[in-house]
C-alpha positions as a printed NumPy array, in Angstrom:
array([[ -4.986,  22.495, -50.973],
       [ -2.467,  23.014, -48.22 ],
       [ -3.234,  25.32 , -45.356],
       [ -0.358,  27.499, -44.244],
       [ -0.003,  28.949, -40.754],
       [  1.814,  32.211, -40.28 ],
       [  5.284,  31.594, -38.876],
       [  4.663,  27.833, -38.928],
       [  8.199,  26.863, -37.861],
       [  8.167,  29.183, -34.871],
       [  4.649,  28.097, -34.005],
       [  5.609,  24.395, -34.035],
       [  8.641,  25.042, -31.846],
       [  6.47 ,  26.841, -29.322],
       [  3.939,  23.97 , -29.283],
       [  6.638,  21.37 , -28.713],
       [  8.227,  23.532, -26.04 ],
       [  4.931,  23.895, -24.198],
       [  4.315,  20.136, -24.447],
       [  7.708,  19.398, -22.929],
       [  7.088,  21.899, -20.136],
       [  3.687,  20.316, -19.456],
       [  5.305,  16.884, -19.146],
       [  7.848,  18.21 , -16.636],
       [  5.092,  19.846, -14.583],
       [  2.824,  16.76 , -14.772],
       [  5.239,  14.374, -13.015],
       [  5.39 ,  16.242,  -9.688],
       [  1.685,  16.974, -10.009],
       [  0.973,  13.242, -10.175],
       [  3.283,  12.648,  -7.188],
       [  1.397,  15.345,  -5.286],
       [ -1.896,  13.635,  -6.189],
       [ -0.596,  10.345,  -4.76 ],
       [  0.599,  12.081,  -1.596],
       [ -2.732,  13.866,  -1.193],
       [ -4.581,  10.567,  -1.569],
       [ -2.511,   8.612,   0.963],
       [ -2.054,  11.392,   3.516],
       [ -3.889,  10.608,   6.739],
       [ -5.121,   7.215,   5.475],
       [ -4.492,   3.608,   6.499],
       [ -3.152,   1.044,   4.044],
       [ -3.983,  -2.575,   4.904],
       [ -1.905,  -5.573,   3.829],
       [ -3.931,  -8.795,   4.049],
       [ -1.816, -11.926,   4.539],
       [ -3.488, -15.132,   3.369],
       [ -2.   , -17.221,   6.18 ],
       [ -2.038, -17.439,   9.972],
       [  0.278, -15.604,  12.367],
       [  3.835, -16.748,  13.042],
       [  4.674, -18.229,   9.639],
       [  7.161, -16.948,   7.098],
       [  4.648, -14.872,   5.126],
       [  3.329, -13.224,   8.278],
       [  6.757, -12.499,   9.776],
       [  8.194, -11.11 ,   6.542],
       [  5.15 ,  -8.926,   5.863],
       [  5.188,  -7.469,   9.375],
       [  8.906,  -6.71 ,   9.11 ],
       [  8.325,  -5.028,   5.744],
       [  5.23 ,  -3.111,   6.87 ],
       [  7.067,  -1.315,   9.694],
       [  8.698,   1.124,   7.257],
       [  6.714,   0.689,   4.031],
       [  4.475,   3.667,   4.799],
       [  7.469,   5.98 ,   5.215],
       [  8.366,   5.448,   1.549],
       [  4.863,   6.005,   0.14 ],
       [  3.995,   9.619,  -0.765],
       [  1.707,  10.942,   1.959],
       [  3.137,   8.442,   4.492],
       [ -0.021,   6.432,   5.28 ],
       [ -0.268,   4.202,   8.325],
       [  0.305,   0.57 ,   7.309],
       [ -1.334,  -2.332,   9.157],
       [ -1.166,  -6.097,   8.59 ],
       [ -4.152,  -8.422,   8.918],
       [ -4.073, -12.221,   8.845],
       [ -6.89 , -13.55 ,   6.652],
       [ -6.233, -17.293,   6.302],
       [ -8.44 , -19.419,   4.103],
       [ -8.036, -21.792,   1.187],
       [ -4.261, -21.65 ,   1.391],
       [ -4.33 , -17.982,   0.33 ],
       [ -7.231, -18.217,  -2.137],
       [ -9.48 , -16.179,   0.16 ],
       [ -7.179, -13.159,   0.012],
       [ -6.387, -13.572,  -3.702],
       [-10.094, -13.666,  -4.596],
       [-10.832, -10.66 ,  -2.387],
       [ -8.002,  -8.538,  -3.789],
       [ -9.069,  -9.346,  -7.349],
       [-12.836,  -9.051,  -6.981],
       [-14.136,  -7.262,  -3.911],
       [-11.784,  -4.783,  -2.227],
       [-11.804,  -1.186,  -3.496],
       [ -9.422,  -0.632,  -6.407],
       [ -7.815,   2.387,  -4.78 ],
       [ -4.453,   1.125,  -3.54 ],
       [ -5.442,   1.039,   0.137],
       [ -5.744,  -2.759,   0.371],
       [ -2.976,  -5.078,  -0.798],
       [ -2.686,  -8.852,  -0.591],
       [  0.045, -11.389,   0.117],
       [ -0.339, -14.977,  -1.129],
       [  1.916, -17.494,  -2.823],
       [  2.825, -17.331,  -6.486],
       [  1.442, -20.872,  -6.795],
       [ -1.973, -19.679,  -5.632],
       [ -1.79 , -16.87 ,  -8.194],
       [ -1.34 , -19.515, -10.907],
       [ -4.216, -21.768,  -9.824],
       [ -6.488, -20.373, -12.535],
       [ -3.923, -21.606, -15.091],
       [ -4.762, -25.129, -13.925],
       [ -8.488, -24.52 , -14.199],
       [ -9.249, -24.265, -10.474],
       [-12.847, -23.007, -10.367],
       [-12.281, -21.511,  -6.902],
       [ -9.543, -19.259,  -8.29 ],
       [-11.661, -16.321,  -9.45 ],
       [ -8.811, -14.313, -10.926],
       [ -6.14 , -14.163, -13.628],
       [ -2.528, -13.862, -12.465],
       [ -1.559, -11.405, -15.186],
       [ -4.366,  -8.975, -14.309],
       [ -3.27 ,  -8.225, -10.728],
       [ -1.362,  -4.972, -10.286],
       [  1.83 ,  -6.569,  -8.948],
       [  3.682,  -4.258,  -6.569],
       [  6.638,  -6.636,  -6.429],
       [  8.008,  -9.389,  -4.242],
       [  9.109,  -8.361,  -0.761],
       [ 11.771, -11.06 ,  -0.615],
       [ 13.531, -13.818,  -2.524],
       [ 14.121, -16.957,  -0.496],
       [ 14.943, -20.648,  -0.813],
       [ 12.01 , -22.962,  -0.141],
       [ 12.547, -26.36 ,   1.417],
       [ 10.727, -29.425,   2.671],
       [ 11.366, -31.005,   6.051],
       [ 10.305, -33.927,   8.186],
       [ 10.249, -34.319,  11.949],
       [ 12.939, -36.681,  13.227],
       [ 13.357, -38.253,   9.795],
       [  9.666, -39.222,   9.791],
       [ 10.737, -42.169,  11.916],
       [ 12.5  , -43.834,   8.972],
       [ 15.698, -41.806,   8.715],
       [ 14.733, -39.468,   5.854],
       [ 17.576, -37.028,   5.151],
       [ 17.346, -36.615,   1.36 ],
       [ 14.68 , -36.723,  -1.33 ],
       [ 15.822, -40.2  ,  -2.492],
       [ 15.283, -41.322,   1.136],
       [ 11.671, -40.137,   0.928],
       [ 11.136, -41.877,  -2.404],
       [ 12.479, -45.123,  -0.957],
       [ 10.592, -44.891,   2.371],
       [  8.772, -48.034,   3.489],
       [  5.944, -46.106,   5.183],
       [  3.442, -43.481,   4.084],
       [  4.805, -40.055,   5.024],
       [  2.179, -37.444,   5.904],
       [  2.618, -33.782,   4.958],
       [  0.59 , -30.948,   6.472],
       [ -0.734, -28.252,   4.141],
       [ -2.697, -25.018,   4.226],
       [ -4.734, -26.058,   1.202],
       [ -4.664, -27.267,  -2.416],
       [ -2.671, -25.1  ,  -4.791],
       [ -0.079, -24.098,  -2.183],
       [  3.539, -25.19 ,  -1.885],
       [  2.859, -27.493,   1.104],
       [  0.361, -29.377,  -1.087],
       [  1.827, -29.11 ,  -4.599],
       [  5.343, -30.274,  -3.771],
       [  4.66 , -33.484,  -1.825],
       [  1.955, -34.369,  -4.346],
       [  4.58 , -33.998,  -7.09 ],
       [  6.918, -36.273,  -5.112],
       [  4.11 , -38.824,  -5.016],
       [  2.74 , -38.617,  -8.564],
       [  5.934, -37.848, -10.5  ],
       [  8.604, -39.574,  -8.401],
       [  6.675, -42.381,  -6.733],
       [  7.197, -41.321,  -3.123],
       [  4.801, -42.841,  -0.524],
       [  3.153, -39.561,   0.477],
       [ -0.216, -38.314,   1.674],
       [ -1.19 , -34.659,   2.09 ],
       [ -3.481, -33.397,   4.856],
       [ -4.877, -29.898,   4.252],
       [ -6.663, -27.457,   6.521],
       [ -3.885, -25.865,   8.585],
       [ -3.745, -22.074,   8.873],
       [ -0.009, -21.735,   8.324],
       [  3.486, -23.069,   8.882],
       [  3.413, -22.596,  12.651],
       [  0.297, -24.757,  12.981],
       [  1.827, -27.471,  10.815],
       [  5.071, -27.407,  12.798],
       [  3.163, -27.838,  16.046],
       [  1.315, -30.788,  14.507],
       [  4.673, -32.297,  13.513],
       [  5.993, -31.888,  17.054],
       [  2.872, -33.597,  18.397],
       [  3.365, -36.509,  16.008],
       [  0.21 , -35.765,  13.998],
       [  2.175, -34.976,  10.802],
       [  5.531, -36.176,   9.531],
       [  6.52 , -33.119,   7.512],
       [  5.766, -30.037,   5.456],
       [  6.977, -28.304,   2.314],
       [  6.257, -24.782,   3.518],
       [  9.662, -23.963,   4.987],
       [ 11.665, -21.041,   3.643],
       [ 15.286, -20.629,   4.644],
       [ 14.408, -17.381,   6.433],
       [ 11.692, -19.195,   8.423],
       [ 14.125, -21.881,   9.516],
       [ 16.72 , -19.271,  10.493],
       [ 14.201, -17.055,  12.262],
       [ 11.686, -19.403,  13.883],
       [ 12.912, -23.005,  13.778],
       [ 16.693, -22.813,  14.12 ],
       [ 16.666, -24.609,  17.461],
       [ 14.692, -27.536,  16.044],
       [ 16.942, -27.582,  12.968],
       [ 20.206, -27.524,  14.931],
       [ 18.984, -30.229,  17.306],
       [ 18.294, -32.536,  14.372],
       [ 14.595, -32.805,  15.145],
       [ 13.756, -30.927,  11.935],
       [ 15.374, -32.663,   8.95 ],
       [ 15.444, -30.567,   5.751],
       [ 15.619, -33.146,   2.964],
       [ 15.034, -31.125,  -0.229],
       [ 15.604, -27.52 ,  -1.303],
       [ 13.85 , -25.857,  -4.213],
       [ 17.017, -24.401,  -5.681],
       [ 17.694, -23.184,  -9.217],
       [ 21.414, -22.58 ,  -9.593],
       [ 22.589, -21.146,  -6.263],
       [ 21.873, -23.444,  -3.314],
       [ 21.302, -22.59 ,   0.311],
       [ 24.43 , -23.273,   2.386],
       [ 22.191, -23.79 ,   5.408],
       [ 20.941, -27.069,   3.902],
       [ 24.118, -28.621,   2.424],
       [ 22.782, -32.192,   2.586],
       [ 19.3  , -31.441,   1.247],
       [ 18.674, -32.611,  -2.323],
       [ 18.303, -29.75 ,  -4.864],
       [ 15.017, -30.553,  -6.583],
       [ 16.354, -30.458, -10.144],
       [ 18.972, -33.108,  -9.283],
       [ 16.291, -35.808,  -9.412],
       [ 14.594, -34.555, -12.611],
       [ 16.034, -36.557, -15.5  ],
       [ 14.24 , -35.8  , -18.796],
       [ 13.981, -32.518, -20.705],
       [ 10.195, -32.62 , -20.707],
       [ 10.061, -33.271, -16.979],
       [ 12.476, -30.39 , -16.374],
       [ 10.1  , -28.044, -18.219],
       [  7.214, -29.318, -16.102],
       [  9.291, -28.942, -12.949],
       [ 10.112, -25.342, -13.904],
       [  6.381, -24.56 , -13.905],
       [  5.786, -26.427, -10.645],
       [  8.793, -25.164,  -8.667],
       [  9.827, -21.98 , -10.522],
       [  7.151, -19.77 ,  -8.908],
       [  8.987, -20.189,  -5.584],
       [ 11.435, -17.57 ,  -6.91 ],
       [  8.598, -15.057,  -6.494],
       [  8.819, -15.629,  -2.785],
       [  6.629, -12.994,  -1.115],
       [  4.508, -11.334,  -3.835],
       [  2.493,  -8.257,  -2.985],
       [ -0.577,  -7.551,  -5.124],
       [ -2.964,  -4.662,  -5.626],
       [ -6.359,  -5.046,  -7.319],
       [ -6.566,  -4.809, -11.104],
       [ -7.631,  -1.302, -12.036],
       [ -5.687,   0.409,  -9.238],
       [ -4.654,   3.865, -10.553],
       [ -1.33 ,   3.535, -12.345],
       [  0.33 ,   6.429, -10.52 ],
       [ -0.406,   4.772,  -7.158],
       [  0.892,   1.417,  -8.414],
       [  4.1  ,   3.135,  -9.551],
       [  4.511,   4.833,  -6.177],
       [  3.917,   1.577,  -4.286],
       [  6.425,  -0.253,  -6.497],
       [  9.09 ,   2.352,  -5.762],
       [  8.248,   2.228,  -2.053],
       [  8.64 ,  -1.578,  -1.98 ],
       [ 12.184,  -1.439,  -3.348],
       [ 13.127,   1.462,  -1.061],
       [ 11.691,  -0.299,   2.001],
       [ 13.78 ,  -3.418,   1.391],
       [ 16.914,  -1.226,   1.224],
       [ 16.006,   0.938,   4.228],
       [ 18.725,   0.589,   6.932],
       [ 15.956,   0.379,   9.551],
       [ 14.4  ,  -2.609,   7.768],
       [ 17.797,  -4.279,   7.52 ],
       [ 18.494,  -3.679,  11.221],
       [ 15.019,  -4.912,  12.266],
       [ 15.545,  -8.122,  10.292],
       [ 18.867,  -9.025,  11.903],
       [ 17.443, -10.748,  15.036],
       [ 15.362, -12.969,  12.721],
       [ 18.243, -13.344,  10.249],
       [ 16.084, -11.87 ,   7.496],
       [ 17.556,  -9.603,   4.837],
       [ 14.903,  -8.693,   2.31 ],
       [ 15.885,  -9.235,  -1.325],
       [ 13.051,  -7.595,  -3.209],
       [ 11.947,  -8.072,  -6.811],
       [ 10.372,  -5.206,  -8.736],
       [  6.756,  -5.171,  -9.804],
       [  7.879,  -5.194, -13.414],
       [  9.959,  -8.342, -12.919],
       [  7.169, -10.133, -11.048],
       [  4.715,  -9.217, -13.828],
       [  7.141, -10.536, -16.458],
       [  7.707, -13.816, -14.632],
       [  3.992, -14.471, -14.28 ],
       [  3.645, -13.809, -17.994],
       [  6.296, -16.46 , -18.693],
       [  4.518, -19.038, -16.524],
       [  1.184, -18.289, -18.186],
       [  2.802, -18.832, -21.608],
       [  3.62 , -22.479, -20.794],
       [  2.316, -24.797, -23.561],
       [ -1.036, -26.4  , -22.625],
       [  0.296, -29.964, -22.801],
       [  2.936, -29.175, -20.175],
       [  0.343, -27.396, -18.02 ],
       [ -1.784, -30.564, -18.099],
       [  1.185, -32.681, -17.035],
       [  2.07 , -30.262, -14.248],
       [ -1.542, -30.381, -13.035],
       [ -1.612, -34.173, -13.078],
       [  1.571, -34.338, -11.026],
       [  0.534, -31.759,  -8.422],
       [ -3.194, -32.281,  -7.894],
       [ -4.863, -35.414,  -6.543]])
């Protein structure tokens, strides 16, 4: 038996009309909720590396105006929390900080993928973070101090070096460790990696003192902003750039990494090893952060990168932020995590001692 409602067509139209009106009203209500939450509060961005390096400088530039684009305009502060090459911050953001959108973390995309390789210290899953986006897109490079004493100017020079070339690193699972280890295990370069530094600045000082020969933690923006004098003088030799397609004109003589990768299988492995560098400065919130706050933070990230004040503040350091959306960062991590297990094993063998 069918039940009939009086004036059913008119009744249905009224229901749908009310539903549409409710949806229109709900959007600003949610925005007001976000503004009410953030108003008068302090948002902390924890950087997993020491002061003075590329991650620290970029985050501090970004943080100056980030709060102005978040509903409620919270105060934004940056804290350096080095440890484990960024693992300390990644673990904290995933497991221990409140899931309220008031504490965000900055660490490398490579660190975010450490659980893919089975690192038992990586107590997180990359696809479960609430990715706010990437503050910048940059070209990563590797450099040596004064040619490491053997005239290294290109990656083939490193491979052919007649001495062991030492590279400083913040810790396993980070670019300064993964890349030179790949040069050693996959390409046969005479390399050793020394971990334990708090960031790029510390490693650079060690290179200047003669304690280390080189590092793979150098972004183009870092060279332009902090090490241009050493680069122009020839003391800092950039010998490889992690470029996919477009290359950095600042390093015209540096070998693009894919130029030395010869087989199809190795190219797929190299994409997993070096591809995460395209997510240059990822910004993460804890899993479980309310979706409306994540959405607001994602919008604020894109708006901050485009803010004329941010652009002007970056000019003295020659930094122009090229942000990636939270949706794109989430998608890219999903692609990396979908890598076939046999290729993951090969990538691990080439990048971990």
